[in-house]
N, C-alpha and C positions, 0 to 999 in steps of 0.2 A: 515154411516161407515158400519153398517151391511147389507145393500145393496151391497158395492162394495167387501165386503168379500164374499161374496155367488159369485158375478160377478170375482172374480178374483181368480183361483184354488190356488195358493200358497199364497196368501195374510192370513198373522198370526200376532201377536203381535209383534215376534221378526223379520221380515220381516218389519213390518211399522215402528220400533224403528230404524232399521239400516238405513232406507231411509228418516228417518227424522236427522237423524244425519249428515249430508252433502249432499245429494244426491239429493232432493227436492228443488225446490226456494222458496223463505219466501211466505206463505200462499199456497203453492201448495198441492193438493190432489195426492195420489198414480196413479189414473184414472187419474187426468189432467196431470202428467208426461207422462204417457202413452203415451196419446194423443199428448202431444208437442212433444213426440219423434218421433213416428211413423207418423204425420203429417209433421214434418220436412225432414224425409227419401222419404217419397212417394212425396214430392214437389221438391226434390232434382235428383229425375228421372223423373220429368215432367210425371208422372204418379199417381194423385190424387186418383185412383179407387183402388189401392193399399193399400191407408191407412187402411179400415176394416179388409183386411189381416193381416197387419203387426198387427194390433192391437189385432187382434184374436189370433193370434201364443203367444204372451206376455201373453194374459191373461189367456189362456188354459195351460200357463206353459210348451209349447213347445220350447221354445227359452228362452235365459236367457243373456239380455244386460251387456257386461262389465259395470265396475264402472263408468269410463270416457263417455261412453255414457248416462249412467242415470242422471249425474250429467251436461253436457257440451251439448248434441245434441240438437239442437234449442234454443240455447242461448246466449246469448250476452258474455256470460263468458266462459273462458278454451274453451279446445279442446276435441274432442271425441274419442282421438287417446290413447290406452292404452301403448304402450313402442316404446322406441327410441334406437337407437345405433348411434354412434360415432366414428371416425376412426382420431386417434390420432397419427399427425405427429410428425417429431422429430424436431421439433424447437420452439422457444419461443412462435412467432407468431401462430403458427398453434394451440398449446396447449391452449394459452389463448383464441382463437376463440373459439374452440371446449368446452372449458371451458363454455364460454358463451352460443353457444347452449345448452348445457347441462340445465343450469340455465333455460334460457327459457322452453326448453320441459318440465322442472319439474314444472315450474311455471302455465304451463296453464293443467296440470293433468296426464303426464306420468309417466311411470315409463323407468329409462334409463339404459344406459351402455355403456362402450366404450373399443376400444382393444389398448391396450398400446405396443405392439410385436413391433414397429417400433422405439422406444424411445431408445437411447443408455444403456448400464448400468452405474452402478454406478463407478465412477474413471476415465471413457472414456475421451480422451480429446475432447474438443471443439475448434472452430476457434477463439477463443479468447485466446487463451492459456491457458485458464482454462480448469476445468475437470466439468464431467458430476454427476449432483447428483441423477441420478439414476431415473428409471419410477417409481419406489414406492414414492420417495418424491414428484413426482409431483400429485401423487394418493391424497396426504394430503389434497389438493387444493380442488378436487373434494369432498373429507371427509367434508371438513368445509362447504363448498355450500350446502350440502345435511345438513347440520345439522340448516343451516337457514331459506331453501326454502323450504315451503310444496308443495304439489301438487295439484294446483288450490283450495287450504283451504281445500281439503278433507282430507289429510292424509299427513305426513312429506316425504320429497323427498325421492328417494331410488337410486341406482345407483352401479351396478356390474361392476366392474373393471376386464379385460381379459387378461393374459399374456401368453405366451408360455412356456410351461415348461423347454425348453432346452434355454431360457433366461438367461442372466447371473445375475440377480437382483432375481431368483425365490426363493432361500432359504429366503431372506428380504419379499418377496411377501407372502410366507405361513406363514410368524409370523404373518399378520395381524389380528386383532382380540385378539391376545393373551393378558395375563394380562401385562401392561405395554406398550403396544402397541400405539403410537400416533394415529393409524387409529382404531376407533371403531365403525363406523357405516357403514362402505363398505360391499356389497356382493362382492367374489371374485370368478373366474372361471380360470381353468389350460387349456390350449389347447395343444394336446396332438397328436403329428403327428407319422403315424404307425412306421417309422425308430425307435423312440424314444421308444417307446413301444416294439418292437420287441428286440431292444439294451438289454431293460431291462429284459425281459423274456429269453434272451441268456446268461443272468448272468454277465454284466456290472454293479459291484459292487455301482459305484458313482451313476447311475441309480436309483438303488434299493434302494438305502437311501432317495433319494429325492423321490420314490415313496410311500414308507414308512412314508416321512411327509406328504405326500398328503393324504394318507387311516386314518392317527392319526388325523390330522385335522379334516377331514369329521365326524370323530368318536366323536371328541370333540365339534366343532362347528357346524357341518352339512355344512362347507363350504371347500374348493371351488368345485364348479361345474366342473364336467371333462366332455370336449369339445374335441370330436375326431375329429380333422380338416381333415385328408383325409376321415374318414368315409361319413362323413358331405358334403365332397366334392363330392364325388362319386355318392351322390344321390341327388344332388341340381338338381333344373327344367333344362330341355334340353336348354333353352333360355341363362342360365348361364352358361353352357359349351360351347355353341356355340359361347360367348362372351368372353369369357377368363375370369369371375367375379369370381373371390375368395369369400368364405364366410370364414373370420376371425375370428369370435365371436358370441355368442348369445346376448340375450336381457337379461333383471332383473330376468327372471324367466325360463331363460333358455330353452324356448321351439321354439323361431323363429330363423330361418335359413337362412339369408339374405346378401348380400354383402354390406357393406358400404365401401367408399371411401373418400377421400378428398373433392369430390366435393358433394357426397352425403351420407345422413345420415338415415339407412333404418327405415322404420316405420311400424307398422302394425296395422292395428284394427280388433279387437277380439270382438266376441260374441260366445256363444255356446249352441249347440243342448242340450235339456234334454232328456239322455237315459232313465231316469227313467218311462217316457211317453212314449218311442220308439215303441209300440205297436198301440198307438194313432195316430202318425203321419208318420209311416214309408210308407204308401202306399200313400202320400198326395204330394203335392207340397211345403211342410214347407222348405225343405233344399235349395231349389231355391229359395223362398222368403227369406230366409235367407242371400244368397249370394247377392241378389237385394238391400238386405237392408244394408249389408257392404260396399257396391260398392255406396251407397250413402252417407254413414258417410265418406268413405274417398274424394268426393267429396266436401262434407261441412269443412273438413280440408284443403282442396286446396284453396277452395275459401276465407276463413276465414285466410289464412296466406300471403294472398299475401299481398307483401310489409312489409314485417317483416324479418329483416335483418338476424338475429339469426334462423329463421326458414327455409330459403333458402335451407339450405342441406336437411332438411326433405322432404319439398314443392317438390323440383327437383324428388328426389326419390320417392314421391308419385305419381305424374305425369307422370313418365317415367315406374314404374313397377306397381304401383296399387296392389301391394299386399294384401291380404286379410288373415285372419286365424280364420275360423270357428272351433269351438273346441267342446268339449262336457263335459257334468258334470253327475251324477245321474248315472254312472256306477255301483256302488255295490248297490245302491238303485234298482236299475233293477234285479239286481241277487238276493237280499233278498225279493223282491216283487216276484218272481218268483221262491223262495225258490232253486236258483242254487248255488252250492258252489263256493267261489270264484278261486280255481283251478282245476276244473273239466275240463274236457273235452267238456262238454255242454255249459261253460264260455267261453272256446276258440272258441268255433265253433261261439257264439253271438259276440264276440269281432270281428271277422273276417269279419262277415255278416255283421252287422252293420257299420263298418267304410269304407267296400266296396260300401255299399249303397251311405252312406255320400258322398265319393270320387269321384263316376260316377256321381251322382246328381249337385255336388259341380261345377266340370269341365262341364257339360251340361251347368250349369247357366251362367258359363264364358264365353261359346261361346257363347249365344243367346245375354248375353251383348255387346259382340263386335260385333256382328250384329246389334245391335240397335245403340250400341251409339261411335262404333269405338274402333279398338284396341290403345292401348297407344304408344308410340315413340319404347320401346325394344320390343314389340312383335307383330310388323308389321310384317306381313306372314304367323304367327302362328295362327291366328284364336281365339285368346284367349284375355280376358281383363283384366285378373290378372296372373300376373309371380306364386303366389301359390294361395290356395285357405283353407289349413286347419292348424292349429296348435292347441296344447292340453294344453291351459293357467290352471294355477292350480286351478283359481274358488273359491278363499276361500272366498271372499265376496260375490260375484254371486251365490254361493250355498246357503249360508246363507239368503240370500234377497228369493230364488226360493223355499222357504218352507221347508228348511234346507234339502234338497236331499245331495247327497253325493259328495263332489268334485271333479272335474276333472274325472279320470280314479283312483283314490285312494280308498283305501277301508276306511271304517270308523276305528278308533283306537279301540273305546269302545262302548259300548253299552249303557252306562249311564255316561256323563263327563260333565265339565265346558269348552264349547267354549270361550276361551278369544279371542275377535278379535278386531280391531282398532276400531270399534265404540261401543263396549261395550263386557261385559261377559254374558253368557247365558246358562241355564243349558238344556241339549240335551238328550231326551230319543231317543233311538230305536224305532222309530212306528211300524214298521212290526214286533219287538218283542212284542212290549205291545201286539199287535194283537194275536200273537200266546199265550202270557200268559193270556190273556183275553179267549181264546177257552176254556184253562185247566184250568181256575178258578183261576188264578195265579197273576193276574194284581193288585197286592195291595200295599201299603205300605213296608210292610216288606219282601216281594220280591224285591223288589229296592233296599231297605234298603242293604241288601244281596249283591246285584250284585254291590251296589256302593262299600262295603265294601271289595269285590273280584277285585276292579279294574276297573269294567265294565263289567268282564268274566261272563257267565253264566254256567261255566264247573261245578260247584257245583250242579246245578239245575237237579238233577236225574229223575225230570220228563218230561224233555225235550228229554231223551236218550231214 
């Protein structure tokens, strides 16, 4: 095990504990899991010579796999896909079928979401002379399902329900997760069009009351997500504009902007580049290899879902769109490592420089993949293999595994804190602060105790000014 720690840049006690609580096969070592995943990816691409390069990327900590990739890639269990979305039609048959899809998507390891905007609001007449019970009542079915089904045995199911802010059931929707609400497990997102936002800004009092409820709910519950429908659709990939495909909602973590229809349920396979080590990989082919790797993950999903009735919508989307989501983690860690203030002009420059490089290299890799393996149905004539290549996921678990680097593009909230994760609780110290304190002869128990008593802040340490 000591040798393994030397070979794998990020492996420590917390990383190993995380991986051993659901991500590794029985009796599998961390090194064995890396071999399993990278070998499977190279085989899917019919390029076994890429396996050592894939392995080097993960052992050096340049790339971070998503949780479903760690748990399911190259196995007979689950699927290596992070997120799914379904478009729920306004019929009992359609609703029950989409619920079957969501249950299956959850069972094989994904986070799920659904767009409920087509459903009639409560009290609307239906064809049998009855009245609709409304969109929120059907969300209860999904809430119950998430309580029962776990994500591939790794974590409890999770589902985000999206509803348009001008839907007749919006007030009831905003009460989800309130004390006394029958729905307590779902995440929620509101879809806000430009016209509605402008009316609210211009003084429409009813809309202002609803917007106040949204903001109050976000302050109290952290929800709903806010999805600006027109903004998303103005900035969607050109192929979606050309084909008139509308993006109605996002995924569980609100970073994916893809179109779902009654026939196709969007999926996205995720992994992230580690910006903490950006200076090590920026001039290499690391981003290209990451896109090749994710395309292989997608191929495994397509192969494994053949014949699965409830995953046909997701499989159809995967085959026709081949959407990828390469993101980042370690952004704040990079800034701390290089003593760059989070809100500085230098940080803004680094942000633009890093993401421009990733975007250009990811798109070039997609063009190369199209030349080698062909364009999918939707992209015929575009010269691309993938409708999207990037997405910025939260990476809470992934960053904990990858040496406890900072999650996604978020700042650390504290210099000394207990991280409560699905896989356990861990005490965390800011390693770059520890290094600075050591240089000043202050890296001792008493200093850290005062930091803890100051809620993780170092403002009281005059020696640092």
